[in-house]
N, C-alpha and C positions, 0 to 999 in steps of 0.2 A: 399173574394175568390167567385166564382160562386157558382150559388145555383144549387145544385145536382137533375135532372131531375126526375118524376117518372119513376119506372122501367116498362116498356110494359108491363112486364108478368105482373104485377099486376092491371091492369087498370080494376075494376071491373068484374073483371074475375069471370065465374062461378065456384062456391066450386067442387072439384072431388068427386066422387063417391065412388073411391077405398080408403078405408079407410082400416087399416090392423087390427087386435083383439086386437090393447093396440092404442086408442087414445084419445088424450086432445085436446078440443077444446076453444079457447079462444077469447071472443071477448072483445074489447076495444071500448065502446061507446063514442066516444068523440064528447059532448057539443061546437058547432061553439061557439066563443065568443073574437072573431078578433084576430088582430094579424098573424104571420104567412102570411098566405095567402091569409088573412083578413076575415071579420066578416060575419057575416049571422046567421040564425034561424035554416039553414037546417043540420042534426046530422052528424054529421063524424065518420066514424066508420072504423076499423084496424078490420079486423078479420084474426086469425091467428088459422092455423090449424097443430097439432104437431103429425104423424102421427107413430109406431114403425113399422118397419119392417127390416126382416134379409136379408140381402144384401151381408155381406163381409166389409161394410165400419165401420166408427166410431161409436160406442154405447154405451149408456150410460142408465141410468135410472131415471135420472130427470134433469131437464133443468132449467133454469132461462132467462125470456126474460125481457128486458129493451130496454126503447125508452128515446133516449136522445137530447135535444134539441141543436143546434146552437152553444151555450154554455158549450157543456158537461156536463148537468145537466141533473139529470133525471127530463123528463118532467111527468111524472105518477109512482108511486111506483111499482118497478119490481114484475114481477108473477113468483111464481111458480110451475112448471107443475110437475107429477110426471108419472112414467108408468104404474099406477093402473089404469090410464082411464080415471079418475072422468073428468068432463067438469068444467070448471071456466067461467065465466061471471063477469065482473068488469064495473062499470057505472063509467067514469072519466069525467072533463072536460079537455078539449084542444084546442087551437087554430089550423086552418088551419094551416097547413106548412109544413115545412122539417124537417125531422128529421134521429137521426140513431137508426135501431132496431138493438139488439145485443141481441143474443141466446146463452147462456155458457152450455154446456153439461157436467155433472157432473157423474162420475161413480154409486154412490150408490144413493139411494132415497133421497129426502130431501137436495138434492147437499151436499150428504155424498161424501168424497174422493176426487180422482182428478179431477182437469175439465179435459177433454178428445176430446171436441169439441169445435169450434167456429163458429158463423155465424153470419157474422154482413155486415148490406145493408143499403143504404139510400132508405126512403122511403117519399112520399107525401101525406100527410092526405088531402082529400079535394073531400067529401063525402065517399062512401063506398069504402075500400082496401083491400084488401086479399093478404094473404101470406101464400102458405103451405110448410110445411118443411118434407121430407121424413128423418126417424133416422135411422141409421145405412146401407144406400144404398152407396153404390160406386159410386162416382161422374161422368158422363158420360159430363160433357158439364164445362166450366168455363166462364163468363162475365166478363169484368171488366166496372165498371161503375165510373162515365160519360165515354159513349164511348169518349167524345171529349172534351177540356176544355180549356179553353184559358185564361193566366193571363202573367203578366209584369215579367219582371226581378225582382229579388228579392221578389216575393212575392209565396205565398203557394195556393197550391190547395189539397183536397184528393182524392185519389181512392179506392176503394174499390173491394175485387176478391169475387165475390161468387159462390159458386160451384151448379150444378144441377145435380137431381139425373134421371131426365129427362126434357121434354122441360118446365114445369110447374111449377116445384116440387123442390126446393132449398134443400140442406143435408149439413150436418158438416162436417167441416174439422181438423184434429188434430192443435193446438195450435203454430203457427209457421211453419206450412209448405207449405207456397205461399212466393215464392223468388220473388223480386221485382225487374227489372231492366231497365235502359233506354236504347234504341238502337237510338246511335246519339248523340250527343253533344248540349250543353245548357240547360241542366236540370240533378237533381238529383232526387234521391227517396229513401226513408229509408224503413227500413223494415217493416214498420206500411203501406203503403201505400202514405206515406206525400211525394207531389214531390214539390221543388221550382226549380223556372227558375233562370238562371242564365245568358242567352244570347240569343238573338233573334233569332228565327228559332222555325223550327218543329221538333217533334222527339214523338217516341213511346215510352209508359209505357207499359210495360210489367209485365205481374203475370204470373207464374208457379206452380202449382200443384208438387213437388217433387216428391211424391209417387204413383201419377197415369203418370208425366209429362203431364200433358193438361197444355193449355197454353190460355194466352187471352190476346187480348192488347188495348191501349187506344193510342187518338193521343191527344197531350199536344204542344200547339200554344205559343211561349213566346213573348210577343211584345217587343219592345224596353222599357227600364228605364232608362230618361236622369236625372242625378244627378242636384239639383239645389243649388246654394251658396246663403246664409243667411247670416244676419247678426250675429246670435248667433242659436246653436244647443243646447239644454239641453238634456243629455242623461242619461236618468233614468235608473237604473236596480233596480228592484222592485223583492225583492226574497220574496214573501209571502209564501210559502210552510213552514209554522210554525204556530207558535199562533201569530202570527199579523194580520195572512190573514186576519181577518174584517176589518182591518183599510185601506186595499191597498182601497176598491174601493171609498173610503173616499178621500185620497191623489190623486186619477186617476182623481173623478171628480171634485177637485180643479185646477188640470190642466188645465182637459178641461174647467174649467171656465174660465182662463187666457189668452188659448192659441187662441189671437186674433187679435194678432199681424203676419203678414207672414215671417217676417224678425225672427221672434225669434218662434223656431220651437222646438217641444218635441217628442222625442224618446223614446219609455219604452220597454221595457224587462219583461217580467211580468209573474210570475210563481205561481201559485195555484194546491191543491192537494185534489178533492174530495173526495179522498179513503181517507184520514188523517182526513181531516175539512168538515164535510160536508155541511156546510153552504159556502162553496168556488161558487164563482159565474160560475168559469169555471174550467176545470179540464188540466194540464199541462201546456207549457210555450207557450209564443205567444208575438210578435213584433208589437205593435203598431207605426202608426202615428199618432200623436192627432189632433183630428181637435176641432173647439172650440163649447162647447154646453154647457148648464144651467140645464138639467134634472138631474135627479139622474140616469140615465143609462151610458150607455158607449157608445157612438156613433163616437169614435175615428176608422179609418179605419185599418184594419184590414190587414197586411202587412205578416206575415209571421206566422204559425202555426206551432210550432215545437216540437209538442209531449213532454216526459216528461225528460228533461236537467236537469243535477245536476250544479243546481245555486252555490254551497257551493265548485266548481272545478277552480281556478286561471284561465284555458282554456276557459271555458265558458264564466267569464268578458271577459277574451282577443277577443276572436270570435267577442263577441258584441260593442265593443270598435274600433275593425277594421271595422267590418259591418257598423255601427252606422257613424262615421267619412268617410268613401269612400264614403258610399251612399246617406248623407246629410251632405256635406261638410258646414261649415260657416267661418267667419272672425274669430270668437270667439266659443269656447265650452265650456260648463259645463257638467262634470259627477256627479252625486248624486246617492251613494250607497246608500240602502234605505231595512233596514233589523235589526237585534240585533246588539249588539256589546259590545266585551268584550275588549276594549284596546289592549295594544298591544301582551297581552298573551291570551292561549286559557285555557278554564277554564271549570275544572272537573264538572261534569261527560263525557259533551259533549265533549270538545275540541273545545266548540266555541269562535272562534276568531272576523270576519267579516261576513256576508251574508250567516247565517245558514240555511241548506236543511235540513227539517225534514224527508222527504223522501227517502233520501240518506245518514244524517246521519252526511255529509261534511260541513266544513267550510272554507274559505279562510282565511291562517295567514296570520299574519303580515307579514313574510319575504319570503312570494309568491307573494306581489303585485307586485314587480320587474315583475316579469314574466306575473302576471295577466295586468298591465296598457302596457308592453311593450317600444316602443318609443316614445312612444304618448306624447306629453305637453299638460295639458287643462290647457285653464285659471284658472278654478277654478272647484276644487275637493270639493265636500261635504261629510259628513258625517252625513245621516239621519239615525245614531243606536248610540247606548250608549260609553258615555266612550272615546272616539275614538279623542278628542283633545290633543294629549299627545305629550311629546318633540320626544318618540321611533318612534310613527307613522307618526307625521309628516315628522321627517328626512327621514324613508323609502321610502317616493314618492315625493322628493322636487325637483328629475329632470324631475319630469311629471307632476306635478302642481304649477303654479304660485302662487295660493293662495289657501291654505287648510282652511275649512270651516267646524267644529263640535263643539261639547258639552265635557267637563271636565265631565258631570253628566250623566246620565239617566234622558234622555225627558220622556215626556208622550210619550205611545202607541200611540198616533193619529200623532206622528211626525212633520214633519215640517208643517205650515199654506203656503201651495204651491200657494193658490190664492193670498194672501198678502204679499209673497215674491217675487212671479215673477211677480208680476203688474209693480212692477219698473220697469224690464227687457220690459216688454212690452211698455209701455209708454216714456219709455227714453233709447234705447238699443243702444246708441251713447255713451253714458257715461261711463267713465272710470270704470275699471274691480272693482277695487279696492272701487269705490262709490258703485258699484252695490250691492260688497258684504255686505256693510253694509246692504240691506235687510234683510239678512239672521238674523242677531244679533237682527233688529227692529222688524220682523216679527215674532219670538220668543217669545220675549219679549208685545208683542202685543195682546198675546189670551188673553181673561182676565179670559178664563178657567184654563190658567195654574199657575196663580197666586197664588197657593195653592201648588206649584208642585215646585222641584226644577229645576228652568230654569238658564243654562248657555249656551252662545253660543259665537264664536269668530272666526276673519278670520286673520291665521295665513302668512308672509310673507314668502315664501318658500325660494327668495334668503337672506332672513336673517340668515336663520335657521344653514348656514356655524359657523356665527359670533359668535351664542347661543352653537352649540355644540362645541366650543373650551374655552368658559368663563363657560361650565357644567364640559369641563376636568378638567381644571385646579381648579374648587373647589374640584373635587374628590381626586385631586392627593393632597392639603391641607387636605382634609378631613382622608385621609388616612395616610401621616403622621401623624396625630393628634390623631390616634383612640384611642388610650390609656388612653386620658388624658379628651376626650369629650366625652363620654359614654352618661353619664346624659343630657347633652345638646341636644346631640340627639334623644334620647328616647323622652322626654319632645319637641323637636321638631315635632318628630312623631303624639305623642298623640294630640298636639292643632291646628296643621296645618291643613287647609281645605281638608278634605277628601273626595272621591269621593266612594258612593258603597262601602264600608270596609265590608270585609268577614274574615274571619280567614288565609284565600291565598290573600288578595289581600288589596296592603297596596299603593294606589294612592293619592296624594296628587299635590295641589296647587303647582309650582315651585317657584311662586315669595313668596308665603308664607311660604313657607319652608326656602327662603333665608332669609326672615325678621324675621323669629323667632330663626334662627341663629345668625345673628346679634344683638338681643338683650338679647344673653346668655353672660354668663362667658367663651367665648371660644377665641384661639389667633385671634391676629390683623388681620393674615395671611387669617384665615377663614371670619372673617369680612369683610375682602377686596374683597375675592373671592364671598361670597354669595352679594357681594353690585355690583360686576362687571356682577352676573348672571341677576341680574336685571333691570341692564341699557341694557343688551341683550336683555329681553324679552319685553321691552319698543320699543326695534328697529322691535322686530320679530312677535308681536300681533296688527295687524294694528288697530281691532276694537273689542273691547270687552263687552258682557252684562250680567249681572246675577241680581236675584231680592233676596229678602233678604233671603229666604229657602238656598240660597249658599254663604253668606255674603262676603267673604274672597277669592272668587275669580277672577282670572284677566289673566284665558287666555290660559292658557297649564299647562297641568298636567306631573309626571312623577313617575317612581314606588320608591316608597322611603323605602323598603323593610328591616326588620330586617336578618343579615346573616345566622339564622337558618331554614328563611323561604323561602329566595333566592335560597340558594343549590337546593332543586330542582327541581327548574326554571331557570339556570343557564343556563344549554347546550340551550333550547329554546332563553333565552336574547343574550345568543351570536350569533344566525344567522343574527341577525338584524345588519342594518349598524352603527346605533348609539353607537352598541358595539364594533365595528372592528374601532369607527374613536373618539373614548373617552375612557376614565377611568371609566365609569360608574360605570358598571358591574364589574370592580377590587374592587370598593367604596361599593356595595352591596355585593360582597361576604366579605366583614370583617365587615360591617357595625355593630355595639352595637344595 
């Protein structure tokens, strides 16, 4: 994104002497400490004056002033100013640089009542900077900042609409009262002023203050962007708008550290929410083209700032994979979905399946994965999420992924060690896809800190899932036929076979281990034979598998093995999946002892 210039009206302007009876004066004395616009010992100061004066405009009794850095994080603590007229002086340390100043006006004192006004403007701190605001005044002028900007197609930049009561004093407008539009073709702009270039050319981005019909515009030039084909593109859908947020910078840094081969490209859509989790390093959703870096910071190229999108919606994932595969084409493509997971089912009370977004309360359900992935066929689909390596889930995506990688277990919150998995891709990008998939298994088993955790990881060949489904269907048929005589054997199998994150409503079991236990019980030979055939099919379907001693009987693919009294509440959801449509496993679960 372009760096926003200093507003001309603010640059070392003498403070106005026309203050009304209600005055709040805020001085942020900012000691230069490097970064942003550079270091130095000169004092940097933002002097903000808030003057209340009746004028028929947006009015309120208190305001909050916040200063955000380029990552959308508070650069200093927000400051409360009441209409009582008390002056506030706060000394803070802040690097020179460009920030976003946001003043929010509230009906009552101490930020009480509704938020009635908003003032948002870019400011560049480099010496003394003054910003005067007249509260309660009608806007007489609107300006769009910056006045000109240039981006490549597919990249984004943000514009701000600032209202003025006169030539020097800003004023508040009601939230949502600014309407944005693009005049011409080649770009789009959202309701917040965030513009994305789509095709080369020059357009006007216009803001309209609807209550007064005041308008202003800026020029946006969109430069060409030429997609370059590489050997690999790895798309990472990193939904960190949840309690895993603190681990997302770790994984992003790992990806940066291994992004050293220009033929193995990483593209990340990453969401965080500072409103829900104050430790998040930015707010909203971003698309990055990863650049190699070994520091603890984020050095990658920000392609698009997207605002707060719903990453728990199938359409959002679909947009990402459409955009990523179009603009970053490759001979082979991998998709990693980073988040919580709950296997095939939605888990109470949140309704979580995979990619749970705390900000919206939504998640992508297993039966929506077809919609989310569309007609794309990935060489690798990897779940950096819990419990997703199940027959039901893999079967749902079998037409959209050559290999499905994931864990039967709930892995550590730190997730994949991206640097040790993708170093194989970096060093040997021409190796067969199956060979490279093994890096996921080896990588998870190779983390010393994971030795005390339940670690499983496997690679499923989706072309063999049809054969596995046929074998499971035949097993279901003989189990149903013999249900009246095998009740004890089934209950013992459920109790003794390898389980994953057992709860009162979740009965996930290793499918291979289930079959072994059935074969060892006093059951008809038809059941033993069908179970052995399922094991043989697993041997063809699971290409690589690894586990540690904490999940000792894991074999690479799990299945729901619920009793009928528990399954009844999930039956409607289960029957939405392709696995239920193509096998009789749902019919077995409906009668299982």
